[in-house]
Backbone as JSON Lines, residues from 0, in Angstrom:
{"i":0,"aa":"M","n":[97.8,60.03,56.17],"ca":[98.45,61.28,56.67],"c":[97.79,61.86,57.96]}
{"i":1,"aa":"K","n":[98.65,62.0,58.94],"ca":[98.04,62.45,60.17],"c":[97.73,63.96,60.18]}
{"i":2,"aa":"S","n":[96.54,64.21,60.78],"ca":[96.22,65.75,60.8],"c":[97.04,66.42,61.88]}
{"i":3,"aa":"P","n":[97.43,67.66,61.49],"ca":[98.33,68.38,62.5],"c":[97.57,68.59,63.8]}
{"i":4,"aa":"K","n":[98.26,68.38,64.85],"ca":[97.69,68.64,66.22],"c":[97.75,70.15,66.46]}
{"i":5,"aa":"S","n":[96.6,70.65,66.99],"ca":[96.56,72.06,67.34],"c":[97.26,72.22,68.63]}
{"i":6,"aa":"K","n":[97.99,73.27,68.77],"ca":[98.8,73.61,69.94],"c":[97.79,74.16,71.03]}
{"i":7,"aa":"V","n":[97.8,73.5,72.21],"ca":[97.0,73.99,73.31],"c":[97.96,74.41,74.37]}
{"i":8,"aa":"Q","n":[97.79,75.65,74.69],"ca":[98.85,76.08,75.68],"c":[98.24,75.79,77.06]}
{"i":9,"aa":"S","n":[99.06,75.19,77.95],"ca":[98.69,74.87,79.31],"c":[98.55,76.1,80.08]}
{"i":10,"aa":"P","n":[97.72,76.05,81.18],"ca":[97.51,77.22,82.01],"c":[98.78,77.77,82.56]}
{"i":11,"aa":"A","n":[99.76,76.82,82.92],"ca":[101.01,77.22,83.49],"c":[101.87,78.01,82.51]}
{"i":12,"aa":"A","n":[101.55,77.71,81.17],"ca":[102.39,78.45,80.13],"c":[101.8,79.7,79.67]}
{"i":13,"aa":"E","n":[100.62,80.02,80.05],"ca":[99.98,81.23,79.69],"c":[100.61,82.41,80.22]}
{"i":14,"aa":"K","n":[100.71,83.46,79.29],"ca":[101.35,84.72,79.74],"c":[100.54,85.45,80.84]}
{"i":15,"aa":"K","n":[101.24,86.01,81.77],"ca":[100.58,86.76,82.76],"c":[100.4,88.19,82.3]}
{"i":16,"aa":"S","n":[99.42,88.87,82.9],"ca":[99.28,90.25,82.55],"c":[100.35,91.07,83.32]}
{"i":17,"aa":"A","n":[100.58,92.33,82.97],"ca":[101.6,93.15,83.69],"c":[101.26,93.35,85.1]}
{"i":18,"aa":"P","n":[102.2,93.31,85.96],"ca":[101.94,93.54,87.41],"c":[101.39,94.76,87.78]}
{"i":19,"aa":"L","n":[100.61,94.81,88.89],"ca":[99.86,95.99,89.38],"c":[100.59,96.44,90.64]}
{"i":20,"aa":"L","n":[100.53,97.84,90.79],"ca":[100.94,98.51,92.11],"c":[99.61,99.07,92.66]}
{"i":21,"aa":"I","n":[99.01,98.31,93.57],"ca":[97.73,98.75,94.04],"c":[97.97,99.52,95.34]}
{"i":22,"aa":"L","n":[97.56,100.84,95.24],"ca":[97.75,101.67,96.4],"c":[96.4,101.94,97.09]}
{"i":23,"aa":"I","n":[96.3,101.61,98.36],"ca":[95.06,101.85,99.08],"c":[95.27,102.92,100.17]}
{"i":24,"aa":"S","n":[94.49,103.94,100.1],"ca":[94.68,105.06,101.12],"c":[93.33,105.31,101.74]}
{"i":25,"aa":"A","n":[93.42,105.9,103.01],"ca":[92.2,106.19,103.81],"c":[92.63,107.09,104.86]}
{"i":26,"aa":"P","n":[91.66,107.86,105.43],"ca":[91.91,108.62,106.61],"c":[92.32,107.61,107.83]}
{"i":27,"aa":"S","n":[93.03,108.12,108.8],"ca":[93.42,107.25,109.98],"c":[92.18,106.64,110.64]}
{"i":28,"aa":"G","n":[92.22,105.38,110.75],"ca":[90.96,104.63,111.36],"c":[89.96,104.27,110.22]}
{"i":29,"aa":"G","n":[90.29,104.41,109.02],"ca":[89.29,104.24,107.95],"c":[89.17,102.89,107.52]}
{"i":30,"aa":"G","n":[90.07,101.94,108.02],"ca":[89.89,100.53,107.76],"c":[90.82,99.99,106.7]}
{"i":31,"aa":"K","n":[91.79,100.8,106.27],"ca":[92.75,100.26,105.2],"c":[93.55,99.09,105.62]}
{"i":32,"aa":"T","n":[93.95,99.02,106.8],"ca":[94.86,97.94,107.26],"c":[94.02,96.66,107.21]}
{"i":33,"aa":"T","n":[92.77,96.71,107.7],"ca":[92.02,95.49,107.71],"c":[91.76,95.05,106.28]}
{"i":34,"aa":"L","n":[91.43,96.07,105.41],"ca":[91.16,95.62,104.06],"c":[92.35,95.03,103.34]}
{"i":35,"aa":"C","n":[93.53,95.6,103.66],"ca":[94.76,95.02,103.08],"c":[94.93,93.7,103.59]}
{"i":36,"aa":"Q","n":[94.75,93.37,104.89],"ca":[94.98,92.09,105.29],"c":[94.01,91.06,104.65]}
{"i":37,"aa":"Q","n":[92.74,91.47,104.49],"ca":[91.71,90.55,103.85],"c":[92.13,90.41,102.32]}
{"i":38,"aa":"L","n":[92.59,91.35,101.71],"ca":[93.02,91.25,100.34],"c":[94.15,90.41,100.07]}
{"i":39,"aa":"L","n":[95.22,90.4,101.02],"ca":[96.28,89.58,100.91],"c":[96.0,88.17,101.13]}
{"i":40,"aa":"A","n":[94.99,87.86,102.02],"ca":[94.6,86.58,102.32],"c":[93.85,85.98,101.14]}
{"i":41,"aa":"A","n":[93.08,86.9,100.41],"ca":[92.25,86.32,99.31],"c":[93.16,86.17,98.05]}
{"i":42,"aa":"R","n":[94.21,86.9,97.92],"ca":[95.0,86.92,96.75],"c":[96.45,86.63,97.08]}
{"i":43,"aa":"P","n":[96.76,85.28,97.17],"ca":[98.13,84.85,97.54],"c":[99.24,85.32,96.56]}
{"i":44,"aa":"D","n":[98.83,85.71,95.32],"ca":[99.77,86.18,94.28],"c":[100.11,87.68,94.61]}
{"i":45,"aa":"L","n":[99.52,88.36,95.64],"ca":[99.72,89.67,95.92],"c":[100.71,89.73,97.0]}
{"i":46,"aa":"T","n":[101.74,90.73,96.94],"ca":[102.8,90.91,97.95],"c":[102.64,92.3,98.52]}
{"i":47,"aa":"R","n":[102.82,92.39,99.8],"ca":[102.75,93.77,100.42],"c":[104.08,94.46,100.39]}
{"i":48,"aa":"A","n":[103.98,95.79,100.04],"ca":[105.06,96.69,100.07],"c":[105.29,97.09,101.6]}
{"i":49,"aa":"I","n":[106.44,96.79,102.18],"ca":[106.69,97.17,103.6],"c":[107.32,98.61,103.67]}
{"i":50,"aa":"T","n":[106.52,99.46,104.24],"ca":[106.94,100.86,104.35],"c":[107.78,101.1,105.7]}
{"i":51,"aa":"C","n":[108.51,102.24,105.73],"ca":[109.33,102.65,106.84],"c":[108.64,103.57,107.71]}
{"i":52,"aa":"T","n":[108.86,103.59,108.96],"ca":[108.31,104.6,109.9],"c":[109.28,104.85,111.12]}
{"i":53,"aa":"T","n":[109.16,106.11,111.67],"ca":[109.97,106.34,112.79],"c":[109.19,106.13,114.1]}
{"i":54,"aa":"R","n":[107.82,105.81,113.96],"ca":[107.08,105.6,115.17],"c":[107.41,104.23,115.89]}
{"i":55,"aa":"A","n":[107.06,104.19,117.1],"ca":[107.46,102.93,117.82],"c":[106.44,101.82,117.41]}
{"i":56,"aa":"P","n":[106.87,100.66,117.41],"ca":[106.05,99.42,117.1],"c":[104.76,99.38,118.11]}
{"i":57,"aa":"R","n":[103.68,98.97,117.55],"ca":[102.48,98.82,118.43],"c":[102.63,97.31,118.96]}
{"i":58,"aa":"A","n":[101.77,96.98,119.84],"ca":[101.74,95.68,120.35],"c":[101.56,94.63,119.24]}
{"i":59,"aa":"G","n":[102.47,93.68,119.22],"ca":[102.33,92.62,118.19],"c":[103.04,92.96,116.9]}
{"i":60,"aa":"E","n":[103.47,94.07,116.62],"ca":[104.06,94.47,115.34],"c":[105.55,94.1,115.32]}
{"i":61,"aa":"K","n":[105.99,93.67,114.15],"ca":[107.39,93.18,114.09],"c":[108.12,93.93,113.01]}
{"i":62,"aa":"N","n":[109.37,94.24,113.25],"ca":[110.29,94.92,112.33],"c":[110.49,94.09,111.11]}
{"i":63,"aa":"G","n":[110.31,94.67,109.92],"ca":[110.5,94.0,108.7],"c":[109.34,93.18,108.18]}
{"i":64,"aa":"V","n":[108.27,93.1,109.03],"ca":[107.05,92.38,108.73],"c":[105.94,93.34,108.64]}
{"i":65,"aa":"D","n":[105.72,94.17,109.67],"ca":[104.69,95.15,109.6],"c":[105.18,96.53,108.97]}
{"i":66,"aa":"Y","n":[106.3,96.91,109.5],"ca":[106.98,98.12,109.03],"c":[108.59,97.85,109.08]}
{"i":67,"aa":"H","n":[109.33,98.73,108.39],"ca":[110.8,98.83,108.74],"c":[110.79,100.03,109.77]}
{"i":68,"aa":"F","n":[111.09,99.6,111.12],"ca":[111.08,100.74,112.06],"c":[112.51,101.29,112.1]}
{"i":69,"aa":"L","n":[112.63,102.53,111.77],"ca":[113.84,103.28,111.74],"c":[113.88,104.43,112.78]}
{"i":70,"aa":"D","n":[115.12,104.74,113.36],"ca":[115.13,105.89,114.19],"c":[115.21,107.18,113.31]}
{"i":71,"aa":"A","n":[115.06,108.33,113.91],"ca":[114.93,109.59,113.09],"c":[116.19,109.86,112.31]}
{"i":72,"aa":"A","n":[117.37,109.51,112.89],"ca":[118.58,109.8,112.14],"c":[118.76,108.99,110.95]}
{"i":73,"aa":"E","n":[118.45,107.59,111.03],"ca":[118.49,106.73,109.89],"c":[117.51,107.08,108.83]}
{"i":74,"aa":"F","n":[116.32,107.44,109.27],"ca":[115.31,107.9,108.34],"c":[115.85,109.12,107.56]}
{"i":75,"aa":"A","n":[116.33,110.13,108.29],"ca":[116.82,111.32,107.6],"c":[117.93,111.03,106.56]}
{"i":76,"aa":"R","n":[118.75,110.08,107.0],"ca":[119.96,109.76,106.12],"c":[119.49,109.11,104.78]}
{"i":77,"aa":"R","n":[118.41,108.33,104.86],"ca":[117.86,107.61,103.66],"c":[117.01,108.64,102.78]}
{"i":78,"aa":"V","n":[116.47,109.58,103.47],"ca":[115.92,110.74,102.72],"c":[116.89,111.37,101.85]}
{"i":79,"aa":"Q","n":[118.1,111.75,102.59],"ca":[119.14,112.53,101.88],"c":[119.71,111.7,100.72]}
{"i":80,"aa":"A","n":[119.69,110.33,100.87],"ca":[120.22,109.49,99.83],"c":[119.25,109.24,98.68]}
{"i":81,"aa":"G","n":[118.08,109.75,98.79],"ca":[117.07,109.65,97.71],"c":[116.54,108.23,97.66]}
{"i":82,"aa":"D","n":[116.49,107.5,98.73],"ca":[115.92,106.1,98.74],"c":[114.52,106.03,98.63]}
{"i":83,"aa":"F","n":[113.78,107.14,99.15],"ca":[112.27,107.05,99.13],"c":[111.62,107.52,98.0]}
{"i":84,"aa":"I","n":[110.63,106.76,97.48],"ca":[109.78,107.28,96.4],"c":[108.78,108.29,96.84]}
{"i":85,"aa":"E","n":[108.45,108.14,98.24],"ca":[107.57,109.03,98.83],"c":[107.85,109.02,100.34]}
{"i":86,"aa":"Q","n":[107.77,110.06,100.98],"ca":[107.91,110.12,102.43],"c":[107.22,111.38,102.97]}
{"i":87,"aa":"A","n":[106.71,111.27,104.21],"ca":[105.98,112.34,104.8],"c":[106.15,112.2,106.41]}
{"i":88,"aa":"T","n":[105.88,113.4,107.01],"ca":[105.77,113.45,108.47],"c":[104.41,113.79,108.94]}
{"i":89,"aa":"V","n":[103.78,112.91,109.66],"ca":[102.36,113.07,110.13],"c":[102.36,112.97,111.6]}
{"i":90,"aa":"F","n":[101.86,114.07,112.25],"ca":[101.68,114.06,113.76],"c":[103.16,113.73,114.32]}
{"i":91,"aa":"G","n":[104.26,114.33,113.77],"ca":[105.55,114.15,114.37],"c":[106.28,112.77,114.12]}
{"i":92,"aa":"R","n":[105.66,111.92,113.29],"ca":[106.24,110.67,113.06],"c":[106.41,110.6,111.51]}
{"i":93,"aa":"S","n":[107.51,110.08,111.05],"ca":[107.92,110.01,109.66],"c":[107.52,108.66,109.06]}
{"i":94,"aa":"Y","n":[106.96,108.63,107.78],"ca":[106.74,107.47,107.04],"c":[107.33,107.55,105.71]}
{"i":95,"aa":"G","n":[107.63,106.5,105.12],"ca":[108.19,106.57,103.72],"c":[108.23,105.17,102.97]}
{"i":96,"aa":"T","n":[108.15,105.23,101.75],"ca":[108.26,103.93,100.92],"c":[109.53,103.97,100.14]}
{"i":97,"aa":"L","n":[110.28,102.86,100.26],"ca":[111.51,102.81,99.52],"c":[111.21,102.51,97.96]}
{"i":98,"aa":"R","n":[111.93,103.22,97.1],"ca":[111.8,103.0,95.68],"c":[112.02,101.53,95.39]}
{"i":99,"aa":"S","n":[113.13,101.02,95.95],"ca":[113.49,99.58,95.65],"c":[112.46,98.64,96.2]}
{"i":100,"aa":"E","n":[111.74,98.88,97.15],"ca":[110.71,98.01,97.68],"c":[109.7,97.76,96.7]}
{"i":101,"aa":"L","n":[109.32,98.78,95.88],"ca":[108.42,98.66,94.84],"c":[108.86,98.12,93.49]}
{"i":102,"aa":"L","n":[110.01,98.64,93.06],"ca":[110.49,98.21,91.84],"c":[110.98,96.83,91.7]}
{"i":103,"aa":"D","n":[111.65,96.45,92.79],"ca":[112.26,95.08,92.75],"c":[111.1,94.08,92.71]}
{"i":104,"aa":"K","n":[109.97,94.31,93.35],"ca":[108.86,93.32,93.36],"c":[108.13,93.38,92.05]}
{"i":105,"aa":"L","n":[108.03,94.59,91.41],"ca":[107.3,94.74,90.17],"c":[108.12,94.08,89.08]}
{"i":106,"aa":"R","n":[109.42,94.24,89.11],"ca":[110.36,93.64,88.11],"c":[110.34,92.21,88.16]}
{"i":107,"aa":"A","n":[109.98,91.6,89.42],"ca":[109.95,90.17,89.54],"c":[108.59,89.63,89.04]}
{"i":108,"aa":"G","n":[107.71,90.54,88.57],"ca":[106.47,90.01,88.06],"c":[105.31,89.93,89.16]}
{"i":109,"aa":"R","n":[105.64,90.47,90.36],"ca":[104.64,90.37,91.42],"c":[103.73,91.63,91.51]}
{"i":110,"aa":"D","n":[102.46,91.3,91.75],"ca":[101.5,92.44,92.15],"c":[101.87,92.91,93.51]}
{"i":111,"aa":"V","n":[101.86,94.24,93.71],"ca":[102.35,94.79,94.91],"c":[101.08,95.59,95.59]}
{"i":112,"aa":"L","n":[101.01,95.53,96.83],"ca":[99.92,96.21,97.57],"c":[100.6,97.15,98.52]}
{"i":113,"aa":"L","n":[100.21,98.48,98.35],"ca":[100.81,99.55,99.16],"c":[99.73,100.29,99.97]}
{"i":114,"aa":"N","n":[99.99,100.37,101.25],"ca":[99.08,101.09,102.2],"c":[99.67,102.3,102.72]}
{"i":115,"aa":"V","n":[99.23,103.51,102.21],"ca":[99.86,104.77,102.6],"c":[98.73,105.85,102.9]}
{"i":116,"aa":"D","n":[99.15,106.89,103.52],"ca":[98.12,107.92,103.83],"c":[97.99,108.83,102.48]}
{"i":117,"aa":"V","n":[97.03,109.8,102.59],"ca":[96.67,110.6,101.44],"c":[97.77,111.47,100.93]}
{"i":118,"aa":"Q","n":[98.66,112.02,101.87],"ca":[99.8,112.83,101.53],"c":[100.89,111.94,100.72]}
{"i":119,"aa":"G","n":[101.14,110.75,101.19],"ca":[102.03,109.82,100.53],"c":[101.51,109.43,99.17]}
{"i":120,"aa":"A","n":[100.16,109.12,99.02],"ca":[99.54,108.81,97.86],"c":[99.73,109.9,96.84]}
{"i":121,"aa":"A","n":[99.59,111.11,97.17],"ca":[99.74,112.34,96.26],"c":[101.07,112.34,95.82]}
{"i":122,"aa":"T","n":[102.18,112.25,96.68],"ca":[103.56,112.24,96.25],"c":[103.9,111.12,95.27]}
{"i":123,"aa":"L","n":[103.36,109.89,95.51],"ca":[103.63,108.81,94.69],"c":[103.07,108.95,93.24]}
{"i":124,"aa":"R","n":[101.84,109.5,93.31],"ca":[101.27,109.7,91.94],"c":[102.04,110.63,91.12]}
{"i":125,"aa":"E","n":[102.56,111.75,91.83],"ca":[103.37,112.76,91.09],"c":[104.67,112.13,90.56]}
{"i":126,"aa":"R","n":[105.38,111.27,91.52],"ca":[106.7,110.71,91.09],"c":[106.39,109.71,90.04]}
{"i":127,"aa":"A","n":[105.32,108.96,89.98],"ca":[105.04,107.95,89.01],"c":[104.95,108.56,87.66]}
{"i":128,"aa":"Q","n":[104.67,109.8,87.48],"ca":[104.6,110.42,86.17],"c":[105.93,110.47,85.51]}
{"i":129,"aa":"A","n":[106.97,110.44,86.24],"ca":[108.36,110.45,85.67],"c":[108.97,109.08,85.62]}
{"i":130,"aa":"E","n":[108.3,108.07,86.13],"ca":[108.83,106.67,86.16],"c":[107.85,105.75,85.47]}
{"i":131,"aa":"P","n":[108.11,105.5,84.22],"ca":[107.07,104.66,83.46],"c":[106.7,103.32,84.09]}
{"i":132,"aa":"E","n":[107.55,102.68,84.76],"ca":[107.19,101.37,85.39],"c":[106.24,101.55,86.46]}
{"i":133,"aa":"L","n":[106.26,102.54,87.26],"ca":[105.34,102.78,88.31],"c":[104.02,103.39,87.79]}
{"i":134,"aa":"K","n":[104.1,104.26,86.78],"ca":[102.89,104.86,86.15],"c":[102.05,103.78,85.47]}
{"i":135,"aa":"H","n":[102.67,102.78,84.86],"ca":[101.93,101.82,84.14],"c":[101.25,100.89,85.1]}
{"i":136,"aa":"A","n":[101.89,100.61,86.24],"ca":[101.39,99.6,87.16],"c":[100.37,100.25,88.25]}
{"i":137,"aa":"L","n":[100.42,101.57,88.4],"ca":[99.77,102.14,89.53],"c":[98.24,102.23,89.42]}
{"i":138,"aa":"V","n":[97.52,101.73,90.51],"ca":[96.14,101.8,90.61],"c":[95.82,102.33,91.99]}
{"i":139,"aa":"T","n":[95.14,103.45,92.04],"ca":[94.84,104.04,93.39],"c":[93.44,104.0,93.83]}
{"i":140,"aa":"V","n":[93.17,103.58,95.15],"ca":[91.9,103.38,95.7],"c":[91.82,104.2,96.98]}
{"i":141,"aa":"F","n":[90.74,104.91,97.16],"ca":[90.5,105.73,98.39],"c":[89.35,105.07,99.09]}
{"i":142,"aa":"L","n":[89.6,104.61,100.34],"ca":[88.69,103.87,101.14],"c":[88.27,104.84,102.34]}
{"i":143,"aa":"T","n":[86.92,105.13,102.47],"ca":[86.51,105.99,103.53],"c":[85.22,105.5,104.27]}
{"i":144,"aa":"P","n":[85.09,105.74,105.47],"ca":[83.8,105.36,106.16],"c":[82.74,106.32,105.58]}
{"i":145,"aa":"P","n":[81.38,105.9,105.79],"ca":[80.39,106.81,105.13],"c":[80.2,108.13,105.75]}
{"i":146,"aa":"S","n":[80.85,108.42,106.99],"ca":[80.69,109.68,107.65],"c":[81.78,109.88,108.66]}
{"i":147,"aa":"V","n":[82.02,111.17,109.01],"ca":[83.03,111.34,110.02],"c":[82.69,110.81,111.4]}
{"i":148,"aa":"A","n":[81.31,110.8,111.74],"ca":[80.84,110.15,112.95],"c":[81.16,108.76,113.01]}
{"i":149,"aa":"V","n":[81.15,107.96,111.92],"ca":[81.53,106.5,111.88],"c":[82.97,106.49,112.07]}
{"i":150,"aa":"L","n":[83.75,107.3,111.52],"ca":[85.25,107.36,111.73],"c":[85.61,107.57,113.12]}
{"i":151,"aa":"A","n":[84.95,108.59,113.81],"ca":[85.2,108.85,115.12],"c":[84.84,107.69,116.13]}
{"i":152,"aa":"E","n":[83.86,106.9,115.73],"ca":[83.46,105.73,116.58],"c":[84.62,104.7,116.39]}
{"i":153,"aa":"R","n":[85.14,104.44,115.16],"ca":[86.27,103.54,115.02],"c":[87.42,103.83,115.76]}
{"i":154,"aa":"L","n":[87.81,105.19,115.64],"ca":[89.03,105.6,116.45],"c":[88.97,105.43,117.87]}
{"i":155,"aa":"N","n":[87.8,105.76,118.45],"ca":[87.5,105.56,119.94],"c":[87.56,104.05,120.29]}
{"i":156,"aa":"H","n":[87.01,103.19,119.31],"ca":[86.96,101.81,119.68],"c":[88.4,101.18,119.61]}
{"i":157,"aa":"R","n":[89.21,101.74,118.78],"ca":[90.56,101.2,118.62],"c":[91.41,101.38,119.91]}
{"i":158,"aa":"R","n":[91.2,102.48,120.68],"ca":[91.8,102.73,122.0],"c":[93.33,102.67,121.91]}
{"i":159,"aa":"T","n":[93.87,103.3,120.83],"ca":[95.25,103.39,120.72],"c":[95.79,104.88,120.83]}
{"i":160,"aa":"D","n":[94.85,105.7,120.87],"ca":[95.24,107.18,120.89],"c":[94.36,107.87,122.04]}
{"i":161,"aa":"A","n":[95.07,108.98,122.52],"ca":[94.36,109.84,123.53],"c":[93.25,110.65,122.8]}
{"i":162,"aa":"P","n":[92.28,111.06,123.63],"ca":[91.26,111.92,122.99],"c":[91.61,113.11,122.31]}
{"i":163,"aa":"E","n":[92.72,113.79,122.68],"ca":[93.12,114.9,121.91],"c":[93.84,114.46,120.58]}
{"i":164,"aa":"E","n":[94.48,113.29,120.57],"ca":[95.02,112.83,119.35],"c":[93.87,112.46,118.42]}
{"i":165,"aa":"I","n":[92.84,111.95,118.88],"ca":[91.68,111.47,118.1],"c":[91.11,112.73,117.36]}
{"i":166,"aa":"Q","n":[90.96,113.78,118.1],"ca":[90.44,115.01,117.58],"c":[91.34,115.57,116.41]}
{"i":167,"aa":"K","n":[92.66,115.52,116.61],"ca":[93.57,115.92,115.58],"c":[93.32,115.07,114.34]}
{"i":168,"aa":"R","n":[93.25,113.73,114.56],"ca":[93.04,112.88,113.37],"c":[91.68,113.14,112.67]}
{"i":169,"aa":"L","n":[90.66,113.42,113.43],"ca":[89.39,113.74,112.8],"c":[89.45,115.0,111.95]}
{"i":170,"aa":"G","n":[90.22,116.01,112.46],"ca":[90.36,117.24,111.74],"c":[91.13,117.02,110.4]}
{"i":171,"aa":"R","n":[92.19,116.25,110.57],"ca":[92.95,115.87,109.29],"c":[92.07,115.04,108.41]}
{"i":172,"aa":"A","n":[91.3,114.09,108.87],"ca":[90.5,113.19,108.04],"c":[89.52,113.94,107.17]}
{"i":173,"aa":"R","n":[88.94,115.15,107.73],"ca":[88.01,116.01,106.94],"c":[88.83,116.48,105.7]}
{"i":174,"aa":"Q","n":[90.02,116.85,105.88],"ca":[90.81,117.42,104.63],"c":[91.08,116.32,103.74]}
{"i":175,"aa":"E","n":[91.5,115.13,104.25],"ca":[91.87,113.97,103.4],"c":[90.67,113.51,102.53]}
{"i":176,"aa":"I","n":[89.54,113.36,103.11],"ca":[88.39,112.86,102.52],"c":[88.07,113.75,101.34]}
{"i":177,"aa":"A","n":[88.29,115.07,101.48],"ca":[88.04,115.96,100.31],"c":[88.85,115.69,99.14]}
{"i":178,"aa":"Q","n":[89.94,114.85,99.28],"ca":[90.78,114.59,98.1],"c":[90.5,113.32,97.32]}
{"i":179,"aa":"W","n":[89.24,112.75,97.63],"ca":[88.95,111.44,97.03],"c":[88.91,111.44,95.53]}
{"i":180,"aa":"T","n":[88.65,112.63,94.94],"ca":[88.58,112.75,93.47],"c":[89.88,112.61,92.75]}
{"i":181,"aa":"N","n":[91.07,112.6,93.51],"ca":[92.36,112.43,92.96],"c":[92.69,110.86,92.7]}
{"i":182,"aa":"F","n":[91.79,109.97,93.23],"ca":[92.04,108.67,93.1],"c":[91.31,107.92,91.98]}
{"i":183,"aa":"D","n":[91.74,106.78,91.58],"ca":[91.05,106.08,90.44],"c":[89.83,105.54,90.87]}
{"i":184,"aa":"Y","n":[89.7,105.1,92.17],"ca":[88.55,104.44,92.66],"c":[88.1,105.02,94.12]}
{"i":185,"aa":"L","n":[86.76,105.23,94.28],"ca":[86.38,105.54,95.66],"c":[85.59,104.39,96.21]}
{"i":186,"aa":"L","n":[85.97,103.87,97.37],"ca":[85.38,102.77,98.0],"c":[84.78,103.19,99.42]}
{"i":187,"aa":"I","n":[83.51,103.39,99.44],"ca":[82.9,103.88,100.67],"c":[82.62,102.57,101.48]}
{"i":188,"aa":"S","n":[83.29,102.52,102.7],"ca":[83.38,101.36,103.56],"c":[81.94,100.92,104.05]}
{"i":189,"aa":"S","n":[81.8,99.63,103.97],"ca":[80.47,99.04,104.41],"c":[80.83,97.92,105.45]}
{"i":190,"aa":"T","n":[80.66,96.67,105.12],"ca":[81.09,95.63,105.97],"c":[82.51,95.06,105.48]}
{"i":191,"aa":"I","n":[83.19,94.48,106.29],"ca":[84.49,93.84,105.85],"c":[84.34,92.92,104.68]}
{"i":192,"aa":"P","n":[83.28,92.01,104.59],"ca":[83.23,91.1,103.45],"c":[82.8,91.92,102.18]}
{"i":193,"aa":"E","n":[81.94,92.96,102.32],"ca":[81.62,93.72,101.16],"c":[82.75,94.6,100.66]}
{"i":194,"aa":"D","n":[83.51,95.21,101.56],"ca":[84.67,95.94,101.16],"c":[85.6,95.04,100.36]}
{"i":195,"aa":"L","n":[85.82,93.9,100.92],"ca":[86.75,92.91,100.21],"c":[86.31,92.52,98.72]}
{"i":196,"aa":"R","n":[84.87,92.2,98.73],"ca":[84.36,91.83,97.47],"c":[84.58,92.98,96.44]}
{"i":197,"aa":"R","n":[84.24,94.17,96.69],"ca":[84.44,95.23,95.83],"c":[85.94,95.62,95.42]}
{"i":198,"aa":"M","n":[86.76,95.3,96.43],"ca":[88.23,95.59,96.13],"c":[88.76,94.48,95.23]}
{"i":199,"aa":"L","n":[88.28,93.17,95.31],"ca":[88.66,92.04,94.48],"c":[88.17,92.37,93.12]}
{"i":200,"aa":"A","n":[86.99,92.98,92.93],"ca":[86.41,93.39,91.61],"c":[87.25,94.39,90.91]}
{"i":201,"aa":"I","n":[87.79,95.37,91.68],"ca":[88.74,96.35,91.22],"c":[89.99,95.69,90.63]}
{"i":202,"aa":"V","n":[90.55,94.85,91.45],"ca":[91.84,94.16,91.05],"c":[91.63,93.39,89.78]}
{"i":203,"aa":"E","n":[90.48,92.67,89.75],"ca":[90.25,91.78,88.55],"c":[90.08,92.63,87.32]}
{"i":204,"aa":"A","n":[89.32,93.72,87.38],"ca":[89.15,94.64,86.32],"c":[90.41,95.24,85.77]}
{"i":205,"aa":"E","n":[91.24,95.66,86.72],"ca":[92.58,96.23,86.32],"c":[93.49,95.15,85.64]}
{"i":206,"aa":"K","n":[93.38,93.97,86.06],"ca":[94.21,92.87,85.58],"c":[93.73,92.64,84.03]}
{"i":207,"aa":"L","n":[92.37,92.92,83.79],"ca":[91.94,92.55,82.43],"c":[91.96,93.76,81.44]}
{"i":208,"aa":"R","n":[92.55,94.95,81.89],"ca":[92.71,96.0,81.0],"c":[93.54,95.71,79.76]}
{"i":209,"aa":"A","n":[93.16,96.06,78.65],"ca":[93.92,95.66,77.43],"c":[95.35,96.16,77.48]}
{"i":210,"aa":"S","n":[95.6,97.29,78.14],"ca":[97.0,97.84,78.27],"c":[97.9,96.94,79.05]}
{"i":211,"aa":"R","n":[97.31,96.16,79.87],"ca":[98.17,95.32,80.69],"c":[98.11,93.81,80.31]}
{"i":212,"aa":"A","n":[97.13,93.42,79.58],"ca":[97.0,92.06,79.24],"c":[97.98,91.47,78.3]}
{"i":213,"aa":"A","n":[98.35,90.21,78.41],"ca":[99.22,89.58,77.47],"c":[98.39,89.33,76.18]}
{"i":214,"aa":"A","n":[99.14,89.31,75.0],"ca":[98.43,89.03,73.77],"c":[97.93,87.7,73.72]}
{"i":215,"aa":"P","n":[96.7,87.48,73.18],"ca":[96.04,86.15,73.12],"c":[96.89,85.32,72.1]}
{"i":216,"aa":"G","n":[96.99,83.98,72.37],"ca":[97.73,83.1,71.56],"c":[96.99,82.42,70.41]}
{"i":217,"aa":"F","n":[96.48,83.27,69.51],"ca":[95.78,82.68,68.34],"c":[96.74,82.08,67.34]}
């Protein structure tokens, strides 16, 4: 009589944990764009949520890749239609995240990376309380330089804003940094490799939470 063969599940057949909605926020010039780019390169399973804006594209930016670039009238129409899960106007420019952009990707089982400002993060946290899919998936991370002086140096080095614009951003940054306690994680920026290492650790820890993990196949 042959002994029964134990069933060994192949890695391809293993159940995946529930998808994450990873929200990274930072003051302007805080390094969130760079961190998001590094994280996407390190985690091919992660997809970026493309947000909408009324600002003009910067050099090298492409519509539908970096942002959905909308004119003010179209943006207002979509606000009235209730298409945005969060939207805000900062320094005269509007930004927003489409509800469909998040839910469609999460429902497809994809981990989603969202890069928004502090105001947008607060709105999304509030809206997620009423939307179980978003609440269950949401992980919020606040990235900040170690000091306002370092932030000022980064903004000046970027050379995309006039001096008076930089001063406005620094004033706003002080208010934004004070809200770090509203996030799940605080990441004080160091070097790009170190920021990425810690961010990857956060993602891995959240993937292993019992509330998101698939049941073991004993």
